[in-house]
C-alpha positions in Angstrom: -246.0 124.0 65.4 -243.0 126.3 65.8 -242.3 126.0 62.1 -245.9 126.9 61.2 -246.0 130.1 63.3 -242.7 131.4 62.0 -243.5 130.4 58.4 -247.0 132.1 58.7 -245.4 135.4 59.8 -242.9 135.3 56.9 -245.7 134.3 54.6 -247.8 137.3 55.8 -244.9 139.6 55.2 -244.4 138.3 51.6 -248.0 138.9 50.8 -247.7 142.5 52.0 -244.6 142.8 49.9 -246.6 141.8 46.9 -249.1 144.7 47.4 -246.3 147.3 47.4 -245.1 147.4 43.7 -242.3 149.8 44.5 -240.2 147.1 46.2 -237.4 145.7 44.3 -236.8 142.0 43.7 -233.9 141.9 46.1 -236.2 142.6 49.0 -238.3 139.6 48.2 -235.2 137.5 47.8 -234.1 138.6 51.3 -237.5 137.6 52.7 -237.2 134.2 51.1 -233.8 133.8 52.6 -235.2 134.7 56.0 -237.9 132.1 55.5 -235.3 129.5 54.8 -233.2 130.5 57.9 -236.2 130.3 60.1 -236.9 126.7 58.8 -233.2 125.8 59.3 -233.0 127.3 62.8 -236.0 125.1 63.8 -234.2 122.0 62.5 -230.9 122.9 64.1 -232.4 123.5 67.5 -233.6 119.8 67.3 -230.2 118.5 66.4 -227.5 117.9 68.9 -224.6 120.2 69.0 -222.1 117.5 67.7 -224.1 117.0 64.6 -224.3 120.8 63.9 -220.6 121.1 63.5 -219.7 117.6 62.1 -217.9 117.5 58.7 -216.5 120.6 56.9 -217.9 123.9 58.4 -216.0 126.3 56.0 -213.9 126.2 52.9 -211.3 129.0 52.3 -209.6 128.9 48.9 -210.0 125.0 48.7 -208.7 124.6 52.3 -211.3 123.1 54.7 -212.0 124.0 58.4 -213.6 120.9 59.9 -216.1 120.6 62.7 -213.3 119.1 64.7 -211.2 122.2 64.4 -214.1 124.3 65.3 -215.0 122.2 68.3 -211.4 122.3 69.6 -211.2 126.1 69.3 -214.5 126.4 71.1 -213.3 124.2 73.9 -210.2 126.4 74.1 -212.3 129.5 74.3 -214.4 128.3 77.0 -211.5 126.9 79.0 -209.6 130.2 78.8 -212.6 132.4 79.6 -214.1 130.3 82.4 -217.5 130.2 80.6 -219.7 127.0 81.3 -219.1 124.3 79.0 -222.8 123.9 77.7 -224.2 123.5 74.2 -225.8 126.9 74.5 -222.5 128.7 75.3 -220.8 126.8 72.4 -223.6 127.8 70.0 -223.4 131.4 71.0 -219.5 131.4 70.4 -219.7 129.6 67.0 -219.9 132.8 64.8 -217.0 134.6 66.3 -214.8 131.4 66.6 -215.4 130.4 63.0 -214.6 133.9 61.9 -211.3 133.8 63.9 -210.5 130.4 62.2 -211.2 131.8 58.8 -209.2 134.9 59.4 -206.2 132.8 60.6 -206.5 130.5 57.5 -206.5 133.5 55.2 -203.5 134.9 57.0 -201.6 131.8 56.7 -202.5 131.5 53.1 -201.4 135.0 52.3 -198.0 134.2 54.2 -197.4 131.1 52.1 -198.4 132.9 48.9 -195.7 135.5 49.5 -193.1 132.8 50.3 -193.0 133.7 54.0 -191.9 130.6 55.9 -190.9 131.9 59.2 -192.8 133.9 62.0 -191.7 135.6 65.0 -194.4 135.7 67.8 -194.6 138.3 70.4 -197.4 139.5 72.8 -199.2 139.0 76.0 -200.3 135.9 77.8 -197.4 133.7 76.8 -199.2 130.7 78.6 -202.3 131.0 76.4 -202.4 133.4 73.4 -198.7 133.3 72.5 -198.6 129.5 73.1 -201.5 128.6 71.0 -200.6 131.1 68.2 -197.2 129.6 68.1 -198.4 126.0 68.0 -201.0 127.0 65.2 -198.1 128.7 63.1 -195.9 125.7 63.7 -198.7 123.3 62.7 -199.3 125.3 59.5 -195.6 124.6 58.6 -194.0 127.8 59.5 -190.6 128.0 61.3 -191.8 129.5 64.5 -189.8 131.7 66.9 -191.2 133.1 70.2 -189.2 136.2 71.1 -188.8 135.5 75.0 -188.2 139.2 75.9 -191.3 140.4 73.9 -193.8 138.2 75.7 -195.4 138.2 79.1 -197.3 135.4 80.7 -200.1 135.2 83.3 -197.9 133.5 85.9 -194.2 132.6 86.1 -195.0 128.8 86.5 -197.6 128.7 83.5 -195.3 130.7 81.4 -192.3 128.4 81.9 -194.5 125.5 81.3 -195.7 127.1 78.0 -192.1 127.7 76.9 -191.2 124.1 77.6 -194.3 122.7 75.7 -193.4 125.0 72.8 -189.8 124.2 72.7 -190.6 120.3 73.0 -192.5 120.4 69.8 -189.9 122.3 67.9 -190.8 126.0 68.3 -187.7 128.2 68.9 -187.6 130.3 72.0 -185.2 133.2 71.3 
């Protein structure tokens, strides 16, 4: 029934568009896309969250971002922000999280394209942002250095733990 109501509203709009001969073809195409989105959203809301992000969720210059990558990043975002770990919260975070993964992939590709093979990491929240940015860079194949005196953590204990974890996997703490 949900599909029928939404489809009817879009269908009515398309009928009105046909009456107005001054509208360009692009406007009609936009409404068709909206209709497809309405139908897709109805289908997605019935699917479980896990099924929504299974497989490849984006491809950037022949490099895939998997549903597993997205799920891991969503869980990290929820953990570090203190948001409740519900499907609704995860769904609301998908667009910005996927955009962040795409941006990071593009940046890594650009660095590699320009034969940059080493990165120096600085910033705030050593125990979260710096740590995970460093691990991401390391996992992308970059020699990764964290400049110890150009970072600051949330607490002394968690910062020292982050330094140890980074060092243990091969990240240099300078």
